[in-house]
Residue, then its C-alpha position, 0 to 999 in steps of 0.5 A: x499499500x505504501x508503495x502505491x501511495x509513493x508511486x501515485x505521489x511520484x506520478x503526480x509530481x512528474x506530471x506537474x513538472x512536465x505541465x510547467x515545462x510545456x507551459x514555459x517552453x511552449x514546444x509544438x507537440x506532435x502526437x502519434x496514436x493507434x493500436x499498431x505502428x506507433x513507435x515506427x511512425x514516431x521514429x520515422x517522423x523524428x528521422x524526417x524532422x531532425x535535420x530541419x528542426x530542433x526536435x525530441x522524440x520519446x525514447x523506446x516505449x515511453x508513451x504512458x503516464x510516466x514515459x511522456x512526462x519524462x520525454x517532456x522533462x529531458x532526453x531520457x533513454x531509460x529509467x535507471x539507477x537509485x537516484x534516477x528520479x531525484x536527478x529528474x526532479x532537480x534538473x527539471x526544477x532548474x529548467x523551470x527557474x533558469x532559461x535552458x535550450x529546449x526542443x522546438x518540437x516534441x514527437x510523443x506516442x499516446x498509448x491507451x491501455x485503459x479508459x481515461x489514459x488519452x485524456x490524462x496525456x492530453x491534459x499534460x500536452x495537447x498536440x497541434x498535429x495528431x497522427x492515427x496509424x491503424x486500429x484494427x477489428x480487434x484492437x490491442x487492450x480491448x479487454x480493458x474497455x467495453x468494446x471496440x467502439x470504446x477503444x476508438x472513442x479513446x483514440x479519437x480524443x487526440x483528434x478531437x482536441x486539436x485546434x482549428x489551425x492544427x492537422x489531423x493525419x489519418x490512415x486512409x486505408x482504414x475506414x475507422x481511422x479515416x472516418x475520424x476526420x468528422x471528429x475534428x475541426x483541424x486540417x485533414x491529411x491522409x496517407x495510404x495506398x488508397x488512390x484518394x490519399x493525399x500522401x499516396x504510397x505506390x509501386x511497393x516492392x521488396x529490394x534484394x541484393x544477391x537474392x537476399x532481402x535488404x529492404x523496401x522501395x516505393x513511391x510517395x506522391x503528394x500535391x502533384x509531385x512524387x519521389x522514390x523512397x528506399x528504406x534499408x533494413x525495413x520490411x512490410x507495408x507497415x513501414x511504408x505507412x510509417x514513412x508516409x505518415x512522417x512525410x505528411x508531417x514534414x510536408x506540414x512544415x514545408x519540407x519538400x518530398x525530395x528532402x523527405x526521401x533523403x531523410x528517410x535513408x537514415x530511418x532505422x527499424x526499432x528492434x523487435x519490430x520486423x527487422x530481418x537478421x541473419x540466423x544460424x545455419x544460414x537462415x533469416x530471422x524476422x524479429x517482430x517480438x516486441x508486441x502483437x495484436x491481430x492486426x500486427x500479426x496479419x501484417x507480419x504474416x503478409x510480410x513473410x509471404x512477400x519474401x522469397x525462401x525455400x521454407x518458411x517457419x512461423x514461431x507465434x505466441x499469445x496475443x494478450x489483452x484481447x478479452x472475449x476476442x481472444x479465441x476468435x483472434x487466435x483462430x483467425x491467425x491460425x487459418x492464415x498460417x498454412x497459406x504462408x508457412x511450412x512449419x508452425x511453432x506456438x508458444x503460450x496457452x492462447x496460441x494453441x488456438x492458432x495451432x488447432x486452427x492451422x491444422x483444421x486449415x490443412x497444415x499437418x500435425x507433424x509440422x506443428x509444435x506447441x510449447x507453453x514457454x519461450x524457454x521450452x521452445x528455444x532449443x527445438x526451434x533451432x533443431x527445426x531450422x534448415x539452411x535457407x529458412x525464413x523464421x518469423x517470431x511474433x507475440x505479445x512482449x510478455x511471452x518472451x519470444x526474444x529469448x528464442x531470437x537470441x537463441x537462433x540469431x547469428x552471433 
């Protein structure tokens, strides 16, 4: 009980410091929300803007009641050390008393794990530009809400609170997201593969070198101009969406497409979000282990489909926080597996529904392996691998599939 009281006091104090800091330095705020793609989009926006503006982006997954205030208060990378919060408090107070150089722009992720989260974050920092990535039919964290519509209402708050002079940047390919345009008085910009998108993605393809995938290429078109874009080490349409959203933000600040495409050459995929790395036995490992929802799982499978390999292995774990939709969601993914993969390994109790659905759709039982934990699967996955295989690993973060990645990646 004492620990909870202390945590609440700490949360209230850093909130107060961050609100005062925003009031003093008045940075422009760019909010990124959605149930998938937030971090990649945030990183792409930061990559586009950093050559042209003094900008700070939240580190890693700093997107909650502690992470966003920390980003506002300083360029912190992680919470570490016994005296970390004392240091944060002291430095923040000094910045309120004395003038310091402060970023012109902040790029912040707004997470919504439960009802009220977005409002809490907006009371700290209201954006002038809001980007909504994607939500999907079964959003992650939906078990904490009354249903999908409640999640949509929560996410929509970042659009509803925009000023008339602000910009709502919306994914045109997802009807739910694009319809948020009715909830704001701000200017609307859209991005996507839909031909009506203002920031249009087209000519998408996987790039190869010596028959190995090295990244993606596509074309961005905006206001009568177009430019080719190449992202090294990035795979899947989700990364193209992140780049297009970033390009839309860049255009708001008057950065032309040529400069945006040039900046995106420096974009790096965040660990655990679809990176393809060399594996043991001359294989390719697609590390998408950071988190999972039905929408992001589908996207990862679609990416694996687009990459050529003599044999493909899926290592899929539980998708958490789906509540009453959990069984349905796992079975949906299971039905997709036989169309792309030769072997399926599941990790966790919920993912056994993936295994059973894959079997019902024609995958032989001898090619399906189920484990309760990542530790139990580590050695077995490596035994299954053969030269030339593509191995996709994806699950909610708590399942710990990064342990298997560490086991099978080439050191």
